[in-house]
N, C-alpha and C positions, 0 to 999 in steps of 0.2 A: 327257253329250253333249246339246247344245242343238239342238232341232228347233223352230224359231220358229213354224211353223204349228200343229204339234201342241201346243206349249206354250201358245200363245194360246188354242187351243180348250179346253185343260185348265183354264186360268185362269178363263175365263168359265163353264165347267161347275161348277167349285168355287164361284165367286162366286154363281151362281144357287142352288146347293145350300145354302150358308151362309145366304143371305138368306131362303130358304124355311124352313129348320129353326130358325133363330134360336138357335144354340147359345150357352151361357154361356161355354164354353172351346173353343178350337181349339189343339190340341197337335200339332205336326208334328215329323217326323224327316227327316234329310237322305237323299240330297242334294237332288234337285230339288224334292221335296215341301215342303221348308222354304221356298224362295223363292216358288214358286207358291201354296202353301197359305197362307202368311202375308200375301202381297199380297192374295189373295182375302178372307181373313178381315179384313184392315184395311179394305178398301173395303166390305165387308159390315157393318162396325161391330160385329164380335164383341167383347163386353166384355173377355174375357181371352185374350190370345194368347201362347202359350208354345212355345219351340223346344227340342229336345234336340240338342246338338252331339256327334256321334260321330266326332270327329276332324276336323281342319281340312284342306281341300284345298290349302292353301298353308302354308308354313312359312318360317323365315328363310332357308333355302338353296334354296327353290323357284325355278324358272325365272321370268323376268319375265312370260312368257305366262300362267302360272298365276296370278300375283299380279294381273295387269291384268284378269283375269276375275273371280277369286273374292273378292278384297278388296273391291271395290265392292259385290258381292252380299252379302257378310257385313255390310258397313256399313248397307246398306238394311234387312236383316233386323233388325239391332241397333236401328235407329230405330223400327221399327213393332211389335216384340214388347214385352210387359210383363216377361217373364222368360225367361232362357235357362239351361238345365241343361247341364252338361258332364260327360262320363263320365271325364275325367281332369283332374287338377289343373294340369298344365303348360299345357293349352289355356286354362284360366281366366287364368293368369298372363300368357300371351302376348296374349290378347285385351285384357286391362286395360292392360298395359304399352304396347301399340300403339294405345291409345285408340279401339279399335273398340267396346268396351262400357265403360261406367262401372263402377267398383266397386259390387258389390251387385246389379247387374242380371244378371250371369252368376255362377252358383254351381256348385260341384262336388256331384254326386250319386252318382257312381260307378256300378257295375253290380251287379245283384242276382242271386245264385244260389240256387236252391232246394236247400237242403242235405239235404232228405229224399230227393229224387230222385237227386241226385248224391252218393251214399253208397257207397263201396267195400264196406262191410259187407254190402250186399245181394247180393254176388256171391261164391259159394264157389269154391274151386279146382277143384271138379268142373265148375262152370258155365263157368269160363274155359277149361278143357280142351275141353268140348263146343263152345264158341263157336269156338275155334281150328280144331276139326275141320270145323265148318260152313262156314268160309270158306277151308278148305284151307291152313292154316298148321300146320307140324309143331309138336308139343307143346314141344319144347325150343328152338324158334326164339326169338331176340330180336326184339322188336317196337318199331320206332320209328313214331310216329303223328303225322299232322297233320290237323286239321279246319279246312278253309277253302274258300272259293270258288276254282274253278280259273282264277285269273288271275295274271299274272306279278307283280302288286303284292304277292302273298303270299309271294314269295321261293322259288318252286318251282325256278327254275333253279340258284341256289346250293345248294339242298337236294339236287338230283339230283347235282350235281357232288360234293358232300360225301358223299353216300351211296355213290358209287362208291369213295371212299377208305375209308369205314367197312366195306365189304364185304371189303376186303383184310385188315382186322384181325378182323372177326367175319363170316365167310362165311355163317354160318347166321343171317342177319338179314333181316327183312322190313320194307318200308316201306308202311304203311297210309295211303292218301290218301282222305280222307272229305270229300265236299263236291260241290256241283253244278257242272257245266260251264256256262260263260257265253259261248257262241260269238258273241253279239252285241257283247261288250265289246271295245274296242280292244286291250286287253292280254290277250285270251283265251289260255289255255294249250293248246297242241297237245300232247296226251298222248303222241303218238308220239315226242317229243323224248327220252324215256327211252332210246330205241335208240341215240342219240348217245353216251350215257354207258355203254352196255352193261349196264344194270341192269333191263331190261325183264322178266326173269324173277323179279325180287326186289321188284317194285312192284305192289301191288294197288290199282287204282282202284275204289273201292266206290260212288262216286257219292253222291247225297243219300240219307241213311238215316234211318229212324225209330228205330234202335237205337243211336244214337251213345253213349248212357251206357254201354251194355253193351260197346261197342267200346273205350272208354276203359280198361275193366278189363283188356284184353289187352296194353296198352302198357307197355313197360319205361321208355320216355321219350317225352314229348310235345315237339313242336317247332313253333315258329311264327316263321319267319325273314323276317317281313314287312318291306316298305319303308315302310309307312304304316299306322297303326292309330289308331282313336279310343280304344278300350280292348279289348285282346284278350280277348274274352269266353270264347273257347275255352281260353285260358290259365287263367282262373278255374275253368272247368269241370273241366279236367284237374287242377288243384291240389285242387279239392274231392274228386276221386277219388284223391288221394294219389299222383299221378304227378309225378315230377320233371320240370321244364320247361327246355327251351333255347329262348331267344327273342332277337330282335334288340334291341340296346341303343338303342331309339328311343322317342320320346314315344308313350304308349299301351300299349307292351309293358313297359317297365321299371317302370311303376307296379304291374303285376300280379306282378312277380317280385322277390323279395329276393335279389340276386346272391349266390351261394355259400351260400345258406340254404335257399331253396325251389327253386333251380334256377340256371342259368347264363346270363348275358347275353353276347352276342357282337356284334361289329360287323355291321351289315347288309351284304348282298351280299359276304360274305367266306367262300367255301366252306371254306377251310383252317381257320379259326377255328371254324366251325360243326362240321366234322368232328371237330376236337379235343375240343370240348365234349361232343358226343354220345358219342364214344369214351370220354371220362373217366367219364361217368355209367355207361355200360355196363360199364366196368372196375371200378367201385367200387359193387357192389350194396348194401352196408351204408350207405354215405353217400347213395346214391339213395333208399333207403327212408327215411332221416331227412329228406331234402329233401321227399319226398312228404308225410310227416307234418307237417312245418312248413308246407307249402303249404296243407293242409287247415286248420290253425289260423289262417293268415292270412285265408283266405276266411271262416271263421267269425267272425273279429274285424272284418273290414273290408268284406265284400261280402255280408252276409246279406240275402237278398231282402226279408225282412219289414221290415228297417230302412229300406231304400230306399223301399218302398212307403209307409211311414209318413211319411217326409220329403216325398214327392210329395203325399201327402194334405194335409199341413199347409200346403204352399205353395199348393195349390189353394184351400183354405179361406180362407187369408189374402188371396189375390188377389181372390177373389169378394167379400170384405168391403170392399175399398178403394173 
């Protein structure tokens, strides 16, 4: 959301700050900080300017309104930065194919997970039982979980519709919703909408939590039915915790899920397919366990935090020497 007066004030504040501090590198992350931060860094003549792209706000099938706003912004950023990092490979290909970035100026870095923190071996069955009691879940209940901001973009509406169907097959199931409310956003989720689907007694809105890792250990299946993602970091976290994943078959999600191996991919905004996928995993515990184990291997192989940090360090050093 653009607020011209506030944005202009923020630009000049950043510009003065950069001029005063004379940083060697300014590295920004989206959405608005990318544009304002990089413009300010450019005019302040910061030697190295880097942006990380966490998913594009426009895609091939986006509305013309989105394209007319975000494509020019992305092109301006591309002109003034020295390097762009993307958290998924599909965005790199899209930006190069549409001549927004030249080859080599935007590269894939992925996302990094702390594999020591996100380790299911840290949590015993006794711990899981105690944690369930703590948040008032029966010990034999099946748990479906989502970790996401409470905005419609994350696919909560199809998830609630799907969950109503899941309860017909597995009545003793709970949906854990973990994440902050964002009432200022245009697509803010009104949590009372669960009443429309008759699932209000089976959904726990836990808000923003400091014990997210512990809560992953309670889940039988993790779900992220988003409409748009840069890289579903919560998918990687859940996979690191050996949870089978059901996610939208969209850019940013499908890179984190090997379909039918670490989880299941479903069309976005499709409650029927979403329900079928979750029911399948709940109905096949042995296969679900294998998916979780394969998910952990995938994260160890492709999303180790240490490897990502090393790549960023090398790029910083290289750019400073140019």
